[in-house]
C-alpha positions, 0 to 999 in steps of 0.5 A: 305761757306754759307753752314757753315756760321761761317766757315773760310779759314785757313792755306796755302790757306790764307798764299799763298793768302796773298803772291800772291803765287799759292794755291794748296789746300783749308782748312776750319776751322769751329766752329762746331763738326764733326757730325754737319759739316757732317749734314750741308753739307749733308743738302746742298747736298754735299758729305762728307768723314770722312777722319780724323773724330776722329781729327775733319776732314771731306772732302767735295767734291764739283764738284769733288774737295775735301776740308778739313773741320776741327772743331776748337779743342785743344790738350788734350794729345800728344805723339810726333806723334799724339794727342787726341783732344777736340772740341771748338768754340774758334778761339784763342784756335784753333790758339794756337795749330797750328805749325807756326804763318804764318799757324795760319791765318784765313780768312772770305769769304769776305777776312777779315783776323783774326790773334791772333798770329802775323802771318801776320807780321811774314809772310811778314818778312819771319820769320818762328816762332812757336806759343808759346813755340818752345819746347812744339810745337815740343814735340807735334809732332816731325815732326815739326822739319822737317817742320821748315826747310821746311817752312823756305826754302819755305817762310823764309828769312835770318837766321832761328829763333834762338829759333826755331832752338835751340829747334829743335836741342835739341829735334832731338832725337824725329825724331826717333819716326816718320814714314818713310812716314812722314819723306819722305814727308817733306824731299822731299818737302824741297828738292823741294824748290828753294834753300834748301841749307841754311836749309840743312846746318843748319840741318847738323850743328845741327846734325839733318840731320844725324837723317833722312839720314844715312851715309855721305851727299855731300852738295857740289854736291847738291849745284851745282845741285841747282845752275844749276836748278836756272840758267837754269830754271829747275823744282826742282826734289826732288828725283834727289836732294836726290840722289845728296845729298847721299854720292858718296862712297857707295851711292847704299847702302845708297840709299837702307837704305834711301828707307827702312827708308823713306818707299819710293814707289817702283817706288821712291826706284827703281829710287833712287837706279838706280841713285846711282848705277851709271851704265852707267856713263855719262862723258863730252867727251862722243862720239856721238856713246857712248851717243846713246848707253846709251840712248838706254840702259837706256831710256831717263828718266834714261839718264837724271838722270845721265846727271844732276848729271854729270852736277852737278859734272862737272858744267864747261862743260855746253856746253856738257851737253846742247848738251846731253840734246838736244839729249835726247829730240829728241831721238827716240828709235830704234827698234831692228828688230830681234826676236826669231822666226827669229833666229830659222828660221836661224837654232838655235833650240828652247831653251837657245841658241836663247836668247844667239844669240839674245843678241849677235846680239843686242850688235853687232847692238848697237855697229854698230849704230842700222843698219836696212839693212836686208841683213847686218843683215841676214849676221851677223846673219848667222855668229853668228849661225855658231859660235855656231855650 
């Protein structure tokens, strides 16, 4: 910080440090305009990237680690999505434009904390409270509606702040102005909280959840999955929890709609749609053979997705689910020993019939427990070839 002598740490790094929680990223606020920040960093031999210079943010890269440095600023104009800002040297003015009091805390390198909005007391009380007028804060950026619930799920205790909740409900139509990517980021973070259920229930009751999730939602299934995660020490999986939240009836169609609205990555979209399509369903009394067939066809990650949702739907069958989970953890994918070349050597001419015979042989091989005996495979292949002549 000697490079920027009047700079202070701000936001999450200060908040989490005070709570004794892990700090994932360090943001810095500085009473200098962005150009001056870049010059000062460059003079110290520090690489800078103008990641958001119009809004006062540059990224300083030190030993490969990025640090966002943002100039003190005030909002000149807002439209619910983005703001036009003016730079300032007034720390109180900068604090007044931030969303929640617990995020408007600054700390000097020596550890002195600067709080002009009552953020420290709110933080330790578990109260997620807007800086200033909640409606005004929300109208500056409608994403703050979702951030209210996300931050309460992670840092709040007891009931949501009444004024904040009322403002969020009154301004919920503004969520339609937001990009899908911003909605997805906040909602998945909310779902990754240890227990997002109180906040999701509040969103449903305020008709906010339906603004970002089309179709019906099944909070009951998600509630059971959350209970399982907490009881068994599983790491919350936001996308899996999203799948649990979507309605069972027509879930595949809802998953498609959510993927499009939230602009999910192709990997996220494919996984969500795969879970919601529910092909290869797992039930508590699945035989060992059928379990292994599913593990072979689905692979371990997809098998586990279905397993955890089945666990949430039938939580009393925990012993079965633990056995299935243990089987998945030790599963080694069997290698199907036949190839197209082997099939052609057995007398099948090159062409579509080769694929057909291979598919039939693989189905037989799976149904019979993945045998590797060459003589048995050769005899069965001979029968398959004779059957197509």
